[in-house]
C-alpha positions in Angstrom: 0.0 0.0 -0.1 1.5 3.6 -1.1 0.6 6.0 1.2 -0.2 9.5 -0.4 0.3 11.2 2.9 3.6 10.3 3.1 4.4 10.9 -0.6 3.4 14.4 0.2 5.6 14.9 3.3 8.4 13.0 0.9 7.5 15.8 -1.7 7.9 18.8 0.9 11.1 17.4 2.6 12.7 17.7 -0.8 11.6 20.9 -2.0 12.8 22.5 1.4 16.1 20.9 0.7 16.3 22.4 -2.6 14.9 25.6 -1.6 18.0 25.5 1.0 20.7 24.9 -1.8 19.0 27.2 -4.2 19.9 30.1 -1.3 23.4 28.9 -0.9 24.0 28.8 -4.7 22.6 32.4 -5.0 25.0 33.6 -1.9 27.7 32.3 -4.0 26.5 33.9 -7.3 26.1 37.1 -5.6 29.7 37.0 -4.3 31.1 36.1 -7.4 29.3 39.0 -9.1 31.0 41.3 -6.2 27.6 42.3 -4.8 26.6 42.5 -1.1 23.1 42.4 -1.3 21.2 39.3 1.1 19.7 36.7 -0.5 15.8 37.2 -1.1 15.1 33.9 -0.1 15.0 34.1 3.7 12.1 33.1 6.5 12.0 29.1 7.1 14.4 28.6 3.7 17.4 29.6 5.8 16.8 26.2 7.9 15.3 24.0 4.9 18.1 21.5 6.1 15.0 20.3 8.5 13.9 18.5 4.9 16.4 15.8 6.2 15.0 15.4 9.7 11.7 14.6 8.0 12.9 12.4 5.7 14.6 10.1 8.4 12.0 10.1 10.3 9.9 8.9 7.2 12.3 6.2 6.6 11.7 4.9 10.1 8.2 5.1 9.6 7.8 3.3 6.3 10.2 0.2 7.6 7.8 -0.6 10.0 5.0 -0.1 7.9 5.9 -2.5 5.2 7.0 -5.1 7.1 4.5 -5.0 9.5 2.6 -8.2 8.7 5.7 -10.2 6.9 6.7 -13.3 8.9 10.3 -13.1 10.4 13.4 -14.8 9.8 16.6 -14.9 7.5 14.7 -14.8 4.5 12.4 -12.0 5.3 15.3 -10.0 6.6 17.6 -10.8 3.5 14.5 -10.0 1.3 14.5 -6.7 2.8 17.7 -5.9 2.6 17.8 -6.8 -1.1 14.9 -4.5 -1.7 16.2 -1.2 0.1 20.0 -1.7 -1.1 19.3 -1.8 -4.6 16.5 1.1 -4.1 19.1 3.2 -2.9 22.5 2.3 -4.6 22.1 2.2 -8.5 20.4 5.6 -8.7 23.1 6.9 -6.3 25.5 5.1 -8.4 24.3 6.9 -11.7 24.7 10.8 -10.0 27.5 10.1 -8.2 29.4 8.9 -11.0 27.9 11.9 -13.6 29.7 14.2 -10.7 32.8 11.9 -10.3 33.2 12.2 -14.3 33.0 16.0 -14.2 35.2 16.3 -11.5 37.9 14.0 -12.6 37.7 15.2 -16.2 38.1 18.3 -15.0 41.1 18.3 -12.4 42.3 15.0 -12.9 42.8 12.3 -10.2 44.9 14.4 -8.3 41.5 16.1 -7.4 43.3 19.4 -6.0 42.0 22.0 -8.4 39.7 24.9 -7.7 36.5 22.9 -7.8 37.5 19.4 -5.6 37.8 21.6 -2.2 34.2 22.2 -2.3 33.7 18.4 -1.9 36.3 18.8 0.8 37.9 15.1 0.5 41.2 15.2 2.6 42.5 11.5 1.5 43.6 10.6 -2.3 40.9 10.6 -4.9 40.5 6.8 -5.5 39.9 5.5 -1.8 37.7 9.0 -1.1 35.5 8.1 -4.7 35.4 4.4 -3.5 34.2 5.1 0.1 31.9 7.6 -1.8 30.3 5.0 -3.8 30.3 2.6 -1.1 28.4 4.9 1.4 31.0 4.3 3.8 31.5 6.6 6.9 34.8 8.9 6.3 36.1 12.2 7.3 34.3 14.2 4.4 30.9 14.5 2.1 30.8 11.9 -0.6 31.5 13.1 -4.1 28.0 14.4 -4.2 27.6 16.1 -0.9 23.9 15.0 -0.2 25.1 11.2 0.0 26.1 11.7 3.8 22.4 11.1 4.7 22.7 7.8 2.3 25.4 6.5 4.9 22.8 6.8 7.9 20.2 5.2 5.2 22.2 2.4 4.7 23.3 1.9 8.4 19.5 2.4 9.2 18.5 -0.6 6.7 21.4 -3.1 7.8 20.2 -2.6 11.8 16.5 -3.1 10.9 17.2 -6.2 9.0 18.4 -7.4 12.2 14.8 -6.5 13.9 13.3 -8.8 11.3 14.8 -11.9 12.7 13.2 -11.3 16.2 9.1 -11.3 17.0 7.1 -8.1 16.4 6.5 -8.0 20.2 10.2 -7.3 20.8 10.5 -4.1 18.5 9.4 -1.8 21.2 11.8 -3.2 23.7 14.4 -3.2 20.8 13.8 0.4 19.7 13.9 1.5 23.4 17.3 -0.2 23.8 18.5 1.6 20.6 17.6 4.7 21.4 19.2 4.5 24.9 22.2 3.6 23.4 22.4 6.3 20.8 22.0 9.0 23.8 24.5 6.7 26.0 27.1 7.2 23.6 26.3 10.6 22.4 26.9 11.7 26.3 30.2 9.6 26.7 31.4 12.0 23.4 31.2 8.9 21.1 29.4 11.1 18.3 29.9 14.3 17.0 28.4 16.9 14.1 29.4 14.5 11.5 29.7 10.6 10.9 33.4 10.5 10.3 33.6 6.6 11.5 31.7 3.8 12.4 31.2 5.1 16.0 30.4 8.5 14.9 27.9 6.8 13.0 26.6 4.5 15.3 26.0 7.0 18.0 24.8 9.9 15.6 22.0 11.8 17.1 19.9 11.7 13.9 19.8 7.9 14.5 16.8 9.0 17.3 14.8 10.5 14.0 14.8 7.0 12.7 13.7 5.3 15.7 10.8 7.9 16.4 9.9 7.0 12.7 9.7 2.9 13.8 7.9 3.8 16.8 5.4 5.8 15.1 5.1 3.0 12.3 4.2 0.5 15.4 1.6 3.0 17.0 -0.3 3.5 13.3 -0.2 -0.3 12.7 -1.6 -1.5 16.1 -4.4 0.5 15.3 -4.5 3.3 17.7 -6.0 6.5 16.1 -6.6 9.7 18.6 -7.9 13.1 17.1 -5.6 12.9 14.0 -7.0 15.7 12.6 -6.2 18.1 15.7 -2.9 16.8 15.8 -1.9 17.0 12.3 -2.8 21.1 12.5 -1.0 21.2 15.9 2.5 19.8 14.7 2.3 21.0 11.3 2.5 24.7 13.4 4.8 23.2 15.6 7.0 22.3 12.6 6.3 25.8 11.3 7.4 27.3 14.5 10.8 25.6 14.7 11.7 26.5 11.0 11.2 29.9 12.3 13.0 30.2 15.4 15.7 28.4 14.5 18.9 31.0 13.8 22.6 30.3 12.7 23.4 26.5 12.8 25.7 25.6 15.8 27.2 22.2 17.0 24.2 21.9 19.1 21.8 22.4 16.2 23.4 19.8 13.9 23.5 17.0 16.6 20.4 16.7 19.2 19.0 20.5 18.4 17.8 19.5 15.1 16.3 16.2 16.7 14.5 18.3 19.2 13.1 21.0 16.7 12.3 19.1 13.9 12.7 15.4 14.3 9.8 15.7 17.3 7.2 17.6 15.3 7.7 15.1 12.2 7.2 12.5 14.1 3.6 13.6 15.2 2.9 15.0 12.2 3.6 11.8 10.2 1.4 10.0 13.1 -1.3 12.5 12.2 -1.6 12.7 8.6 -1.1 8.9 7.9 -3.9 8.2 10.7 -5.8 10.7 8.6 -5.2 8.8 5.3 -6.3 5.3 6.7 -9.4 7.0 8.1 -10.2 8.6 4.9 -9.9 12.2 6.2 -7.5 13.6 4.3 -9.9 16.9 3.9 -7.9 17.8 6.9 -4.9 18.7 5.4 -6.5 21.9 3.4 -6.6 23.7 6.6 -3.0 22.5 7.7 -1.7 23.5 4.0 -3.3 27.3 4.2 -2.3 27.8 7.9 1.4 26.8 7.3 1.6 28.5 4.0 0.3 31.7 5.7 2.4 31.2 8.6 5.6 30.9 5.9 4.5 34.1 4.1 4.0 36.0 7.3 7.5 35.1 8.6 9.0 36.0 5.3 7.8 39.5 5.3 8.6 39.8 8.8 11.9 40.1 7.2 14.7 38.0 9.8 17.5 36.2 8.5 19.2 33.5 10.3 21.5 36.2 12.1 18.8 37.8 13.2 18.8 38.2 17.2 16.7 35.6 19.0 14.2 38.5 20.3 13.2 39.2 16.8 13.2 35.8 15.5 11.0 35.2 18.6 8.9 37.7 17.7 8.3 36.8 14.1 7.7 33.4 14.9 5.1 34.2 17.4 3.2 36.7 14.8 3.6 34.1 12.1 2.5 30.9 13.8 -0.6 33.1 15.4 -1.9 34.3 12.0 -1.2 30.6 10.5 -3.2 29.2 13.4 -6.2 31.8 12.8 -6.1 30.9 9.0 -6.5 27.4 10.3 -9.2 28.0 12.4 -10.9 30.2 9.6 -10.5 27.4 6.9 -12.2 25.0 9.3 -15.2 27.0 9.7 -15.3 28.3 6.3 -15.4 24.6 5.3 -17.9 23.5 7.9 -20.3 26.4 7.1 -19.9 26.1 3.2 -20.9 22.6 3.7 -23.9 23.6 5.4 -25.0 27.0 3.4 -23.4 25.6 -0.4 -22.5 22.1 -0.3 -22.1 22.0 -4.1 -19.5 25.0 -4.0 -17.2 22.8 -1.2 -17.6 19.8 -3.6 -16.6 21.6 -6.7 -13.4 22.1 -4.9 -12.8 18.7 -5.0 -11.1 18.2 -8.3 -8.9 21.2 -8.4 -7.6 20.3 -4.5 -7.1 17.0 -6.1 -5.0 18.2 -8.9 -2.8 20.0 -6.1 -2.6 16.8 -4.0 -1.6 14.7 -7.1 1.4 17.1 -8.1 2.7 16.8 -4.6 2.3 13.2 -4.7 4.1 13.0 -7.9 7.2 15.0 -6.5 7.2 12.6 -3.6 7.4 9.8 -6.2 10.5 11.4 -7.8 11.9 12.8 -4.2 14.7 10.6 -4.3 15.7 11.7 -8.0 15.1 15.4 -6.7 17.4 15.2 -3.8 20.1 13.7 -5.7 19.7 15.5 -8.9 19.2 19.2 -7.6 22.6 20.2 -6.3 24.2 19.1 -10.0 21.3 21.2 -11.4 21.5 24.2 -9.1 25.1 24.5 -9.4 25.2 23.9 -13.6 22.6 27.0 -13.7 24.7 29.2 -11.6 27.2 28.6 -13.6 25.1 29.4 -16.7 23.9 32.5 -15.4 27.3 33.9 -14.3 28.1 33.4 -18.2 25.0 35.5 -19.1 25.2 38.0 -16.6 28.6 39.2 -18.2 26.4 40.4 -21.0 25.4 43.8 -20.1 21.8 43.8 -21.4 21.1 40.4 -20.1 22.5 41.6 -16.6 18.8 42.6 -15.2 18.0 39.1 -15.5 21.0 37.0 -15.5 23.7 38.9 -13.0 22.5 37.2 -9.5 23.7 40.2 -7.2 22.3 43.2 -9.9 20.5 45.6 -8.1 16.6 44.9 -7.9 14.9 41.4 -7.1 14.0 40.2 -10.7 17.4 38.8 -11.3 17.2 36.7 -7.7 13.6 35.7 -8.4 14.1 34.3 -11.5 17.7 32.1 -10.6 15.2 31.0 -8.0 12.1 29.9 -10.1 14.6 28.4 -12.9 16.4 26.3 -10.5 13.5 24.9 -8.4 11.5 24.3 -11.7 14.4 22.8 -13.6 15.3 20.5 -10.7 11.7 19.6 -10.3 11.3 18.7 -13.9 14.7 17.0 -14.3 14.0 14.9 -11.5 10.5 13.8 -13.2 12.3 12.8 -16.3 14.9 11.0 -14.0 12.3 9.3 -12.4 10.5 8.3 -15.2 13.4 6.9 -17.1 16.2 6.3 -14.7 15.1 5.5 -11.2 11.8 3.7 -12.0 13.3 1.4 -14.8 16.2 0.4 -12.3 13.6 0.0 -9.4 11.6 -2.4 -11.9 14.5 -4.4 -13.1 15.6 -5.1 -9.7 11.9 -5.8 -8.3 12.0 -8.7 -11.3 15.5 -9.9 -10.1 14.1 -9.9 -6.5 11.1 -12.2 -7.2 13.6 -14.7 -9.0 15.3 -15.0 -5.6 12.9 -14.8 -3.1 9.6 -16.6 -2.5 6.8 -14.7 -3.6 4.8 -15.7 -0.8 7.3 -14.1 1.7 8.3 -11.2 -0.2 8.2 -7.6 1.7 5.7 -5.1 -0.3 7.2 -2.8 -2.8 8.7 0.1 -0.7 7.2 3.2 -0.8 
């Protein structure tokens, strides 16, 4: 069963990361063009890295959800590992290979040209690239930097495959023990802001987000459903508040801070939205979406940046969340009143809202491709804009950092739009054919009656 609610959240998580990296490249363009203006993308975009936290919680939830009715044993564990690893590695190799070919072709195997330091590898290129392709922990980001999250994903899959050897009645205790081990390891200094080695990977605080997602999966599959509509609205506002209030990233933010700020609201949001879908009550997503959109717009207009004083950010957060909450309540009231007075008009909103939902589901389907491809696209477009911006008549449009917002807005729209479009192409013509091929192989390798459902 593919949960549309989860696909929507995946799409939103990927878009958060896309906007975050677009903003980073916008800053680079402004500096390269000798400008000093701030990015027009402020507000919650400054904390768009939180999309990764949402991804991690989703990952933990899905692992439990797709295996909950499977028999326990070595065959199921092996089937699960094959399904997940063939879902992650082939498309990762494709895009990491593109990046490696470009960098080696430009700078050679020595890898010490101008471009390589951006990837930060501190060891010879060949072992660095091999570790990157294998998604092994190392001192630096992989050759395609966003792959650092996949190092954690592979670790999650390996550990969870061991869960499949035990009865499901043991899972709560195993998750609790895993969580205690992560906290203890972190307290004893076995972790850090980066998973540079096996110890830091095992005790990395963000592992707790996977555990929280898995615990949510256990709750949902147990059938417990308590006020999912209200929980969805409140958790959506809580996540928006966290995105607003966080300032400049610190070592704490990159470890336990992000678990508390983003991981917990994401966990509650997933419980609410999935429970709504399973009860066929996804209409609650309308006030949630409107309230969050209003909150984001108000905070953007408030004008804070990540370096703003905490008092200013707190004031903007309170205002934005309050107005967002009022927008949610107004939407609920309008929906109830419209249902009483103009039911036909309310029903007429169904098709356009369904179209919007379908688009977000589609982006969610392609979210893995979008996550891997967007930095390649954004960097390439930065170079194109830089070249075109040198042509004086085109400067107002393509020279990022030119006076006015036109260049900034166009750069953002082109980067985000091109990333989405190319990710959809990648999903249809690269990722999905790979998934189908490995699913066929999987069918030949494992007894169909013992197979794990196709992962979301």
